[in-house]
N, CA, C and O atoms as a GROMACS GRO file, in nm:
protein
  544
    1UNK      N    1   0.084  -0.116   0.000
    1UNK     CA    2   0.000   0.000   0.000
    1UNK      C    3   0.090   0.123   0.000
    1UNK      O    4   0.189   0.128   0.073
    2UNK      N    5   0.056   0.223  -0.081
    2UNK     CA    6   0.139   0.342  -0.092
    2UNK      C    7   0.111   0.439   0.022
    2UNK      O    8   0.008   0.431   0.090
    3UNK      N    9   0.205   0.530   0.041
    3UNK     CA   10   0.190   0.632   0.145
    3UNK      C   11   0.072   0.723   0.111
    3UNK      O   12   0.036   0.738  -0.006
    4UNK      N   13   0.015   0.782   0.213
    4UNK     CA   14  -0.098   0.872   0.194
    4UNK      C   15  -0.042   1.012   0.174
    4UNK      O   16   0.024   1.065   0.263
    5UNK      N   17  -0.066   1.074   0.057
    5UNK     CA   18  -0.012   1.207   0.032
    5UNK      C   19  -0.087   1.314   0.111
    5UNK      O   20  -0.205   1.298   0.143
    6UNK      N   21  -0.018   1.422   0.142
    6UNK     CA   22  -0.081   1.533   0.211
    6UNK      C   23   0.002   1.659   0.186
    6UNK      O   24   0.118   1.651   0.148
    7UNK      N   25  -0.060   1.773   0.208
    7UNK     CA   26   0.012   1.899   0.202
    7UNK      C   27   0.041   1.942   0.346
    7UNK      O   28  -0.027   1.899   0.439
    8UNK      N   29   0.142   2.026   0.362
    8UNK     CA   30   0.176   2.072   0.496
    8UNK      C   31   0.081   2.183   0.540
    8UNK      O   32   0.017   2.248   0.458
    9UNK      N   33   0.074   2.203   0.668
    9UNK     CA   34  -0.022   2.297   0.727
    9UNK      C   35  -0.008   2.439   0.674
    9UNK      O   36  -0.107   2.512   0.669
   10UNK      N   37   0.111   2.479   0.634
   10UNK     CA   38   0.129   2.617   0.589
   10UNK      C   39   0.068   2.644   0.452
   10UNK      O   40   0.058   2.760   0.411
   11UNK      N   41   0.027   2.542   0.380
   11UNK     CA   42  -0.034   2.558   0.248
   11UNK      C   43  -0.178   2.605   0.258
   11UNK      O   44  -0.225   2.680   0.172
   12UNK      N   45  -0.248   2.563   0.361
   12UNK     CA   46  -0.388   2.598   0.381
   12UNK      C   47  -0.396   2.698   0.497
   12UNK      O   48  -0.339   2.673   0.603
   13UNK      N   49  -0.467   2.810   0.478
   13UNK     CA   50  -0.477   2.907   0.588
   13UNK      C   51  -0.526   2.841   0.717
   13UNK      O   52  -0.612   2.753   0.715
   14UNK      N   53  -0.469   2.883   0.828
   14UNK     CA   54  -0.504   2.826   0.959
   14UNK      C   55  -0.651   2.845   0.993
   14UNK      O   56  -0.706   2.772   1.075
   15UNK      N   57  -0.715   2.943   0.931
   15UNK     CA   58  -0.856   2.971   0.958
   15UNK      C   59  -0.951   2.876   0.887
   15UNK      O   60  -1.072   2.877   0.913
   16UNK      N   61  -0.898   2.793   0.797
   16UNK     CA   62  -0.982   2.699   0.722
   16UNK      C   63  -1.018   2.581   0.812
   16UNK      O   64  -0.930   2.508   0.856
   17UNK      N   65  -1.148   2.563   0.840
   17UNK     CA   66  -1.187   2.450   0.926
   17UNK      C   67  -1.171   2.316   0.853
   17UNK      O   68  -1.193   2.307   0.732
   18UNK      N   69  -1.133   2.216   0.927
   18UNK     CA   70  -1.109   2.084   0.869
   18UNK      C   71  -1.182   1.976   0.948
   18UNK      O   72  -1.224   1.996   1.062
   19UNK      N   73  -1.196   1.860   0.883
   19UNK     CA   74  -1.246   1.740   0.948
   19UNK      C   75  -1.130   1.643   0.963
   19UNK      O   76  -1.040   1.641   0.879
   20UNK      N   77  -1.132   1.564   1.067
   20UNK     CA   78  -1.036   1.454   1.078
   20UNK      C   79  -1.079   1.343   0.982
   20UNK      O   80  -1.193   1.340   0.936
   21UNK      N   81  -0.988   1.254   0.955
   21UNK     CA   82  -1.020   1.139   0.869
   21UNK      C   83  -1.132   1.056   0.932
   21UNK      O   84  -1.220   1.006   0.862
   22UNK      N   85  -1.129   1.041   1.064
   22UNK     CA   86  -1.234   0.965   1.133
   22UNK      C   87  -1.372   1.029   1.113
   22UNK      O   88  -1.471   0.959   1.090
   23UNK      N   89  -1.378   1.162   1.122
   23UNK     CA   90  -1.504   1.233   1.103
   23UNK      C   91  -1.555   1.216   0.960
   23UNK      O   92  -1.674   1.194   0.939
   24UNK      N   93  -1.465   1.226   0.863
   24UNK     CA   94  -1.504   1.207   0.723
   24UNK      C   95  -1.555   1.065   0.702
   24UNK      O   96  -1.657   1.045   0.636
   25UNK      N   97  -1.485   0.967   0.757
   25UNK     CA   98  -1.529   0.828   0.744
   25UNK      C   99  -1.669   0.809   0.801
   25UNK      O  100  -1.753   0.744   0.739
   26UNK      N  101  -1.693   0.865   0.918
   26UNK     CA  102  -1.826   0.853   0.979
   26UNK      C  103  -1.932   0.924   0.894
   26UNK      O  104  -2.041   0.871   0.874
   27UNK      N  105  -1.900   1.041   0.843
   27UNK     CA  106  -1.995   1.116   0.762
   27UNK      C  107  -2.029   1.046   0.632
   27UNK      O  108  -2.145   1.043   0.590
   28UNK      N  109  -1.927   0.990   0.568
   28UNK     CA  110  -1.947   0.919   0.441
   28UNK      C  111  -1.998   0.777   0.461
   28UNK      O  112  -2.038   0.709   0.366
   29UNK      N  113  -1.995   0.733   0.586
   29UNK     CA  114  -2.035   0.596   0.621
   29UNK      C  115  -1.946   0.492   0.553
   29UNK      O  116  -1.993   0.392   0.497
   30UNK      N  117  -1.815   0.519   0.561
   30UNK     CA  118  -1.715   0.427   0.506
   30UNK      C  119  -1.607   0.407   0.611
   30UNK      O  120  -1.608   0.473   0.715
   31UNK      N  121  -1.515   0.317   0.584
   31UNK     CA  122  -1.406   0.291   0.677
   31UNK      C  123  -1.295   0.397   0.660
   31UNK      O  124  -1.288   0.465   0.558
   32UNK      N  125  -1.211   0.408   0.762
   32UNK     CA  126  -1.097   0.500   0.754
   32UNK      C  127  -1.005   0.463   0.637
   32UNK      O  128  -0.960   0.553   0.566
   33UNK      N  129  -0.975   0.334   0.613
   33UNK     CA  130  -0.893   0.300   0.497
   33UNK      C  131  -0.956   0.348   0.364
   33UNK      O  132  -0.884   0.382   0.270
   34UNK      N  133  -1.087   0.349   0.356
   34UNK     CA  134  -1.154   0.398   0.235
   34UNK      C  135  -1.129   0.549   0.217
   34UNK      O  136  -1.109   0.595   0.105
   35UNK      N  137  -1.129   0.624   0.327
   35UNK     CA  138  -1.098   0.767   0.319
   35UNK      C  139  -0.952   0.784   0.277
   35UNK      O  140  -0.921   0.873   0.198
   36UNK      N  141  -0.864   0.702   0.330
   36UNK     CA  142  -0.723   0.707   0.287
   36UNK      C  143  -0.713   0.682   0.137
   36UNK      O  144  -0.632   0.745   0.068
   37UNK      N  145  -0.794   0.590   0.085
   37UNK     CA  146  -0.793   0.562  -0.058
   37UNK      C  147  -0.845   0.682  -0.138
   37UNK      O  148  -0.794   0.711  -0.246
   38UNK      N  149  -0.946   0.751  -0.086
   38UNK     CA  150  -0.996   0.872  -0.152
   38UNK      C  151  -0.884   0.977  -0.165
   38UNK      O  152  -0.874   1.047  -0.266
   39UNK      N  153  -0.802   0.985  -0.061
   39UNK     CA  154  -0.689   1.078  -0.063
   39UNK      C  155  -0.584   1.032  -0.165
   39UNK      O  156  -0.536   1.112  -0.245
   40UNK      N  157  -0.549   0.903  -0.162
   40UNK     CA  158  -0.451   0.850  -0.258
   40UNK      C  159  -0.499   0.866  -0.402
   40UNK      O  160  -0.418   0.892  -0.492
   41UNK      N  161  -0.629   0.850  -0.424
   41UNK     CA  162  -0.687   0.863  -0.559
   41UNK      C  163  -0.707   1.008  -0.600
   41UNK      O  164  -0.752   1.036  -0.711
   42UNK      N  165  -0.674   1.101  -0.510
   42UNK     CA  166  -0.684   1.245  -0.533
   42UNK      C  167  -0.828   1.289  -0.558
   42UNK      O  168  -0.853   1.381  -0.635
   43UNK      N  169  -0.920   1.223  -0.491
   43UNK     CA  170  -1.060   1.269  -0.495
   43UNK      C  171  -1.077   1.384  -0.396
   43UNK      O  172  -1.164   1.469  -0.414
   44UNK      N  173  -0.993   1.385  -0.293
   44UNK     CA  174  -0.980   1.495  -0.198
   44UNK      C  175  -0.831   1.510  -0.168
   44UNK      O  176  -0.752   1.420  -0.198
   45UNK      N  177  -0.793   1.622  -0.110
   45UNK     CA  178  -0.654   1.644  -0.072
   45UNK      C  179  -0.652   1.669   0.078
   45UNK      O  180  -0.733   1.746   0.130
   46UNK      N  181  -0.561   1.604   0.146
   46UNK     CA  182  -0.550   1.617   0.291
   46UNK      C  183  -0.438   1.713   0.328
   46UNK      O  184  -0.346   1.737   0.250
   47UNK      N  185  -0.448   1.766   0.446
   47UNK     CA  186  -0.346   1.852   0.505
   47UNK      C  187  -0.306   1.791   0.638
   47UNK      O  188  -0.390   1.734   0.708
   48UNK      N  189  -0.180   1.801   0.674
   48UNK     CA  190  -0.137   1.749   0.804
   48UNK      C  191  -0.131   1.866   0.901
   48UNK      O  192  -0.052   1.960   0.884
   49UNK      N  193  -0.216   1.859   1.003
   49UNK     CA  194  -0.221   1.960   1.109
   49UNK      C  195  -0.214   1.889   1.243
   49UNK      O  196  -0.281   1.789   1.267
   50UNK      N  197  -0.132   1.943   1.329
   50UNK     CA  198  -0.119   1.886   1.464
   50UNK      C  199  -0.093   1.736   1.459
   50UNK      O  200  -0.142   1.660   1.543
   51UNK      N  201  -0.016   1.693   1.360
   51UNK     CA  202   0.020   1.552   1.349
   51UNK      C  203  -0.087   1.461   1.293
   51UNK      O  204  -0.068   1.339   1.285
   52UNK      N  205  -0.200   1.518   1.254
   52UNK     CA  206  -0.312   1.437   1.201
   52UNK      C  207  -0.344   1.476   1.058
   52UNK      O  208  -0.332   1.593   1.019
   53UNK      N  209  -0.386   1.378   0.980
   53UNK     CA  210  -0.439   1.408   0.848
   53UNK      C  211  -0.578   1.468   0.866
   53UNK      O  212  -0.662   1.415   0.939
   54UNK      N  213  -0.601   1.580   0.798
   54UNK     CA  214  -0.731   1.646   0.804
   54UNK      C  215  -0.769   1.690   0.664
   54UNK      O  216  -0.683   1.708   0.578
   55UNK      N  217  -0.898   1.708   0.643
   55UNK     CA  218  -0.949   1.746   0.512
   55UNK      C  219  -1.039   1.868   0.530
   55UNK      O  220  -1.126   1.868   0.617
   56UNK      N  221  -1.017   1.973   0.448
   56UNK     CA  222  -1.099   2.094   0.462
   56UNK      C  223  -1.249   2.063   0.456
   56UNK      O  224  -1.295   1.987   0.371
   57UNK      N  225  -1.324   2.125   0.546
   57UNK     CA  226  -1.469   2.105   0.550
   57UNK      C  227  -1.535   2.148   0.420
   57UNK      O  228  -1.636   2.089   0.380
   58UNK      N  229  -1.480   2.248   0.352
   58UNK     CA  230  -1.540   2.296   0.228
   58UNK      C  231  -1.529   2.194   0.114
   58UNK      O  232  -1.587   2.214   0.008
   59UNK      N  233  -1.456   2.086   0.135
   59UNK     CA  234  -1.447   1.980   0.035
   59UNK      C  235  -1.570   1.890   0.038
   59UNK      O  236  -1.583   1.797  -0.041
   60UNK      N  237  -1.661   1.919   0.131
   60UNK     CA  238  -1.779   1.835   0.148
   60UNK      C  239  -1.905   1.918   0.144
   60UNK      O  240  -1.903   2.040   0.164
   61UNK      N  241  -2.014   1.851   0.118
   61UNK     CA  242  -2.144   1.915   0.117
   61UNK      C  243  -2.249   1.807   0.128
   61UNK      O  244  -2.221   1.695   0.170
   62UNK      N  245  -2.370   1.841   0.091
   62UNK     CA  246  -2.479   1.744   0.092
   62UNK      C  247  -2.520   1.710  -0.050
   62UNK      O  248  -2.536   1.799  -0.134
   63UNK      N  249  -2.536   1.584  -0.075
   63UNK     CA  250  -2.589   1.536  -0.202
   63UNK      C  251  -2.706   1.446  -0.165
   63UNK      O  252  -2.689   1.346  -0.096
   64UNK      N  253  -2.824   1.482  -0.212
   64UNK     CA  254  -2.945   1.408  -0.180
   64UNK      C  255  -2.962   1.391  -0.028
   64UNK      O  256  -3.004   1.285   0.020
   65UNK      N  257  -2.929   1.497   0.046
   65UNK     CA  258  -2.948   1.495   0.190
   65UNK      C  259  -2.843   1.418   0.269
   65UNK      O  260  -2.858   1.399   0.390
   66UNK      N  261  -2.739   1.373   0.201
   66UNK     CA  262  -2.634   1.296   0.269
   66UNK      C  263  -2.500   1.366   0.257
   66UNK      O  264  -2.473   1.434   0.158
   67UNK      N  265  -2.416   1.351   0.357
   67UNK     CA  266  -2.280   1.404   0.358
   67UNK      C  267  -2.205   1.341   0.242
   67UNK      O  268  -2.206   1.219   0.225
   68UNK      N  269  -2.139   1.423   0.160
   68UNK     CA  270  -2.069   1.372   0.043
   68UNK      C  271  -1.956   1.466   0.004
   68UNK      O  272  -1.953   1.581   0.046
   69UNK      N  273  -1.864   1.416  -0.078
   69UNK     CA  274  -1.761   1.501  -0.137
   69UNK      C  275  -1.834   1.603  -0.225
   69UNK      O  276  -1.926   1.567  -0.297
   70UNK      N  277  -1.792   1.728  -0.219
   70UNK     CA  278  -1.855   1.834  -0.297
   70UNK      C  279  -1.861   1.795  -0.444
   70UNK      O  280  -1.767   1.738  -0.499
   71UNK      N  281  -1.972   1.826  -0.505
   71UNK     CA  282  -2.005   1.779  -0.639
   71UNK      C  283  -1.893   1.796  -0.743
   71UNK      O  284  -1.863   1.701  -0.815
   72UNK      N  285  -1.832   1.912  -0.753
   72UNK     CA  286  -1.736   1.939  -0.859
   72UNK      C  287  -1.590   1.928  -0.814
   72UNK      O  288  -1.499   1.947  -0.895
   73UNK      N  289  -1.567   1.897  -0.688
   73UNK     CA  290  -1.431   1.900  -0.634
   73UNK      C  291  -1.337   1.802  -0.702
   73UNK      O  292  -1.228   1.840  -0.744
   74UNK      N  293  -1.377   1.678  -0.714
   74UNK     CA  294  -1.288   1.576  -0.770
   74UNK      C  295  -1.248   1.610  -0.914
   74UNK      O  296  -1.132   1.597  -0.951
   75UNK      N  297  -1.344   1.655  -0.992
   75UNK     CA  298  -1.314   1.694  -1.130
   75UNK      C  299  -1.220   1.813  -1.136
   75UNK      O  300  -1.132   1.819  -1.221
   76UNK      N  301  -1.240   1.908  -1.046
   76UNK     CA  302  -1.156   2.027  -1.040
   76UNK      C  303  -1.012   1.989  -1.004
   76UNK      O  304  -0.918   2.039  -1.066
   77UNK      N  305  -0.996   1.902  -0.906
   77UNK     CA  306  -0.862   1.855  -0.869
   77UNK      C  307  -0.797   1.785  -0.989
   77UNK      O  308  -0.679   1.806  -1.016
   78UNK      N  309  -0.874   1.704  -1.060
   78UNK     CA  310  -0.820   1.632  -1.177
   78UNK      C  311  -0.776   1.729  -1.286
   78UNK      O  312  -0.668   1.712  -1.344
   79UNK      N  313  -0.856   1.829  -1.314
   79UNK     CA  314  -0.821   1.926  -1.418
   79UNK      C  315  -0.690   1.996  -1.384
   79UNK      O  316  -0.601   2.008  -1.468
   80UNK      N  317  -0.679   2.043  -1.261
   80UNK     CA  318  -0.557   2.113  -1.220
   80UNK      C  319  -0.436   2.019  -1.216
   80UNK      O  320  -0.326   2.058  -1.256
   81UNK      N  321  -0.456   1.897  -1.169
   81UNK     CA  322  -0.347   1.800  -1.162
   81UNK      C  323  -0.302   1.759  -1.302
   81UNK      O  324  -0.182   1.749  -1.328
   82UNK      N  325  -0.397   1.735  -1.390
   82UNK     CA  326  -0.363   1.699  -1.528
   82UNK      C  327  -0.288   1.812  -1.598
   82UNK      O  328  -0.211   1.788  -1.691
   83UNK      N  329  -0.311   1.934  -1.553
   83UNK     CA  330  -0.240   2.049  -1.608
   83UNK      C  331  -0.103   2.071  -1.546
   83UNK      O  332  -0.037   2.171  -1.575
   84UNK      N  333  -0.060   1.979  -1.460
   84UNK     CA  334   0.074   1.985  -1.404
   84UNK      C  335   0.084   2.048  -1.266
   84UNK      O  336   0.196   2.068  -1.217
   85UNK      N  337  -0.027   2.081  -1.203
   85UNK     CA  338  -0.024   2.142  -1.071
   85UNK      C  339  -0.003   2.035  -0.963
   85UNK      O  340  -0.059   1.926  -0.970
   86UNK      N  341   0.080   2.068  -0.865
   86UNK     CA  342   0.102   1.978  -0.751
   86UNK      C  343  -0.014   1.995  -0.653
   86UNK      O  344  -0.092   2.089  -0.665
   87UNK      N  345  -0.023   1.906  -0.556
   87UNK     CA  346  -0.126   1.918  -0.453
   87UNK      C  347  -0.113   2.050  -0.379
   87UNK      O  348  -0.214   2.115  -0.348
   88UNK      N  349   0.010   2.091  -0.349
   88UNK     CA  350   0.032   2.220  -0.282
   88UNK      C  351  -0.025   2.334  -0.365
   88UNK      O  352  -0.094   2.422  -0.312
   89UNK      N  353   0.003   2.334  -0.494
   89UNK     CA  354  -0.046   2.440  -0.583
   89UNK      C  355  -0.198   2.438  -0.595
   89UNK      O  356  -0.262   2.542  -0.599
   90UNK      N  357  -0.255   2.319  -0.601
   90UNK     CA  358  -0.401   2.306  -0.609
   90UNK      C  359  -0.464   2.365  -0.483
   90UNK      O  360  -0.559   2.444  -0.492
   91UNK      N  361  -0.414   2.328  -0.367
   91UNK     CA  362  -0.470   2.378  -0.241
   91UNK      C  363  -0.454   2.530  -0.230
   91UNK      O  364  -0.548   2.598  -0.189
   92UNK      N  365  -0.338   2.581  -0.265
   92UNK     CA  366  -0.319   2.726  -0.258
   92UNK      C  367  -0.419   2.798  -0.348
   92UNK      O  368  -0.480   2.896  -0.308
   93UNK      N  369  -0.436   2.747  -0.470
   93UNK     CA  370  -0.529   2.811  -0.564
   93UNK      C  371  -0.672   2.805  -0.512
   93UNK      O  372  -0.746   2.904  -0.519
   94UNK      N  373  -0.712   2.691  -0.460
   94UNK     CA  374  -0.849   2.676  -0.411
   94UNK      C  375  -0.882   2.774  -0.298
   94UNK      O  376  -0.996   2.820  -0.287
   95UNK      N  377  -0.784   2.806  -0.213
   95UNK     CA  378  -0.811   2.887  -0.095
   95UNK      C  379  -0.760   3.031  -0.106
   95UNK      O  380  -0.767   3.106  -0.008
   96UNK      N  381  -0.709   3.071  -0.221
   96UNK     CA  382  -0.662   3.208  -0.239
   96UNK      C  383  -0.772   3.293  -0.300
   96UNK      O  384  -0.818   3.265  -0.411
   97UNK      N  385  -0.815   3.398  -0.229
   97UNK     CA  386  -0.920   3.485  -0.284
   97UNK      C  387  -0.874   3.549  -0.416
   97UNK      O  388  -0.758   3.586  -0.432
   98UNK      N  389  -0.968   3.559  -0.508
   98UNK     CA  390  -0.942   3.622  -0.636
   98UNK      C  391  -1.032   3.745  -0.648
   98UNK      O  392  -1.154   3.735  -0.637
   99UNK      N  393  -0.971   3.862  -0.670
   99UNK     CA  394  -1.048   3.986  -0.671
   99UNK      C  395  -1.165   3.987  -0.770
   99UNK      O  396  -1.268   4.049  -0.743
  100UNK      N  397  -1.150   3.920  -0.880
  100UNK     CA  398  -1.256   3.924  -0.981
  100UNK      C  399  -1.354   3.807  -0.971
  100UNK      O  400  -1.440   3.790  -1.057
  101UNK      N  401  -1.341   3.728  -0.867
  101UNK     CA  402  -1.433   3.617  -0.846
  101UNK      C  403  -1.537   3.661  -0.742
  101UNK      O  404  -1.522   3.637  -0.623
  102UNK      N  405  -1.640   3.725  -0.792
  102UNK     CA  406  -1.745   3.776  -0.705
  102UNK      C  407  -1.879   3.744  -0.768
  102UNK      O  408  -1.886   3.691  -0.879
  103UNK      N  409  -1.983   3.774  -0.698
  103UNK     CA  410  -2.117   3.744  -0.748
  103UNK      C  411  -2.160   3.606  -0.701
  103UNK      O  412  -2.102   3.550  -0.609
  104UNK      N  413  -2.262   3.553  -0.763
  104UNK     CA  414  -2.315   3.420  -0.732
  104UNK      C  415  -2.353   3.406  -0.585
  104UNK      O  416  -2.354   3.296  -0.531
  105UNK      N  417  -2.384   3.518  -0.520
  105UNK     CA  418  -2.424   3.513  -0.380
  105UNK      C  419  -2.310   3.490  -0.283
  105UNK      O  420  -2.333   3.456  -0.167
  106UNK      N  421  -2.187   3.509  -0.329
  106UNK     CA  422  -2.071   3.487  -0.242
  106UNK      C  423  -2.043   3.609  -0.157
  106UNK      O  424  -2.054   3.722  -0.204
  107UNK      N  425  -2.008   3.587  -0.031
  107UNK     CA  426  -1.965   3.701   0.050
  107UNK      C  427  -1.822   3.737   0.012
  107UNK      O  428  -1.728   3.667   0.048
  108UNK      N  429  -1.805   3.846  -0.061
  108UNK     CA  430  -1.672   3.884  -0.109
  108UNK      C  431  -1.599   3.965  -0.002
  108UNK      O  432  -1.650   4.066   0.046
  109UNK      N  433  -1.481   3.919   0.032
  109UNK     CA  434  -1.396   3.994   0.123
  109UNK      C  435  -1.323   4.102   0.045
  109UNK      O  436  -1.349   4.119  -0.074
  110UNK      N  437  -1.235   4.173   0.108
  110UNK     CA  438  -1.162   4.280   0.039
  110UNK      C  439  -1.076   4.228  -0.075
  110UNK      O  440  -1.044   4.302  -0.168
  111UNK      N  441  -1.038   4.100  -0.068
  111UNK     CA  442  -0.954   4.041  -0.174
  111UNK      C  443  -1.035   3.957  -0.272
  111UNK      O  444  -0.978   3.895  -0.361
  112UNK      N  445  -1.168   3.954  -0.258
  112UNK     CA  446  -1.252   3.872  -0.344
  112UNK      C  447  -1.289   3.742  -0.275
  112UNK      O  448  -1.271   3.726  -0.155
  113UNK      N  449  -1.340   3.650  -0.353
  113UNK     CA  450  -1.381   3.519  -0.302
  113UNK      C  451  -1.282   3.413  -0.349
  113UNK      O  452  -1.220   3.426  -0.454
  114UNK      N  453  -1.268   3.308  -0.270
  114UNK     CA  454  -1.180   3.198  -0.305
  114UNK      C  455  -1.255   3.099  -0.394
  114UNK      O  456  -1.376   3.082  -0.379
  115UNK      N  457  -1.185   3.034  -0.487
  115UNK     CA  458  -1.250   2.935  -0.573
  115UNK      C  459  -1.327   2.828  -0.497
  115UNK      O  460  -1.433   2.784  -0.542
  116UNK      N  461  -1.276   2.784  -0.382
  116UNK     CA  462  -1.345   2.678  -0.307
  116UNK      C  463  -1.481   2.726  -0.260
  116UNK      O  464  -1.575   2.646  -0.254
  117UNK      N  465  -1.495   2.854  -0.227
  117UNK     CA  466  -1.624   2.908  -0.186
  117UNK      C  467  -1.722   2.908  -0.303
  117UNK      O  468  -1.839   2.873  -0.288
  118UNK      N  469  -1.674   2.948  -0.420
  118UNK     CA  470  -1.758   2.954  -0.539
  118UNK      C  471  -1.800   2.816  -0.586
  118UNK      O  472  -1.902   2.802  -0.654
  119UNK      N  473  -1.724   2.715  -0.551
  119UNK     CA  474  -1.755   2.579  -0.594
  119UNK      C  475  -1.888   2.530  -0.538
  119UNK      O  476  -1.948   2.437  -0.592
  120UNK      N  477  -1.934   2.592  -0.432
  120UNK     CA  478  -2.060   2.553  -0.368
  120UNK      C  479  -2.177   2.641  -0.413
  120UNK      O  480  -2.284   2.638  -0.351
  121UNK      N  481  -2.158   2.717  -0.519
  121UNK     CA  482  -2.262   2.809  -0.567
  121UNK      C  483  -2.280   2.792  -0.718
  121UNK      O  484  -2.224   2.701  -0.780
  122UNK      N  485  -2.358   2.881  -0.774
  122UNK     CA  486  -2.372   2.883  -0.920
  122UNK      C  487  -2.242   2.923  -0.988
  122UNK      O  488  -2.230   2.914  -1.110
  123UNK      N  489  -2.145   2.967  -0.910
  123UNK     CA  490  -2.015   3.005  -0.964
  123UNK      C  491  -1.924   2.887  -0.992
  123UNK      O  492  -1.810   2.906  -1.036
  124UNK      N  493  -1.969   2.766  -0.968
  124UNK     CA  494  -1.886   2.647  -0.990
  124UNK      C  495  -1.838   2.637  -1.134
  124UNK      O  496  -1.723   2.600  -1.158
  125UNK      N  497  -1.923   2.669  -1.228
  125UNK     CA  498  -1.882   2.662  -1.370
  125UNK      C  499  -1.768   2.759  -1.399
  125UNK      O  500  -1.675   2.727  -1.473
  126UNK      N  501  -1.776   2.879  -1.339
  126UNK     CA  502  -1.670   2.978  -1.358
  126UNK      C  503  -1.538   2.928  -1.298
  126UNK      O  504  -1.432   2.947  -1.358
  127UNK      N  505  -1.545   2.865  -1.182
  127UNK     CA  506  -1.425   2.811  -1.118
  127UNK      C  507  -1.364   2.702  -1.206
  127UNK      O  508  -1.243   2.698  -1.224
  128UNK      N  509  -1.446   2.615  -1.258
  128UNK     CA  510  -1.397   2.507  -1.345
  128UNK      C  511  -1.336   2.565  -1.472
  128UNK      O  512  -1.233   2.517  -1.520
  129UNK      N  513  -1.400   2.668  -1.528
  129UNK     CA  514  -1.347   2.733  -1.648
  129UNK      C  515  -1.209   2.792  -1.620
  129UNK      O  516  -1.117   2.780  -1.700
  130UNK      N  517  -1.196   2.857  -1.505
  130UNK     CA  518  -1.067   2.916  -1.469
  130UNK      C  519  -0.960   2.808  -1.447
  130UNK      O  520  -0.844   2.826  -1.486
  131UNK      N  521  -0.998   2.698  -1.387
  131UNK     CA  522  -0.905   2.586  -1.366
  131UNK      C  523  -0.858   2.532  -1.501
  131UNK      O  524  -0.740   2.502  -1.518
  132UNK      N  525  -0.951   2.518  -1.595
  132UNK     CA  526  -0.914   2.469  -1.728
  132UNK      C  527  -0.818   2.565  -1.796
  132UNK      O  528  -0.723   2.521  -1.862
  133UNK      N  529  -0.841   2.693  -1.781
  133UNK     CA  530  -0.752   2.793  -1.842
  133UNK      C  531  -0.613   2.788  -1.778
  133UNK      O  532  -0.513   2.804  -1.848
  134UNK      N  533  -0.607   2.766  -1.649
  134UNK     CA  534  -0.478   2.754  -1.580
  134UNK      C  535  -0.402   2.628  -1.624
  134UNK      O  536  -0.280   2.628  -1.636
  135UNK      N  537  -0.478   2.523  -1.645
  135UNK     CA  538  -0.418   2.393  -1.672
  135UNK      C  539  -0.353   2.384  -1.810
  135UNK      O  540  -0.257   2.310  -1.829
  136UNK      N  541  -0.406   2.459  -1.904
  136UNK     CA  542  -0.355   2.442  -2.041
  136UNK      C  543  -0.318   2.569  -2.108
  136UNK      O  544  -0.274   2.568  -2.223
   0.00000   0.00000   0.00000
């Protein structure tokens, strides 16, 4: 079995809330090894904080009333990865506010909204379009 990849804590802002692998496993109703496989398969990206693998809460949402990986996240990670981006670069891009990424009901801070926030709104298509443009 291969090692479980992760990004270091400094890649994701400390203010970003995360779930432990155990919490994700319970929410998805799968085993912890299955969550590890989701990380290895790059369906989600983990961060190591306080010695534990954790996954940003914004990587999840509800699908048909059940806890699930956010609808467009896996595809977005694939697009950026296929374009040569490392996990560190993907995470930085997802959580870095972009001044021109506003609208779609997003609460825009002084620096704009982050792509991960827009992924949960009607702005998901715009985020995917931007990822495709970055990738190629």
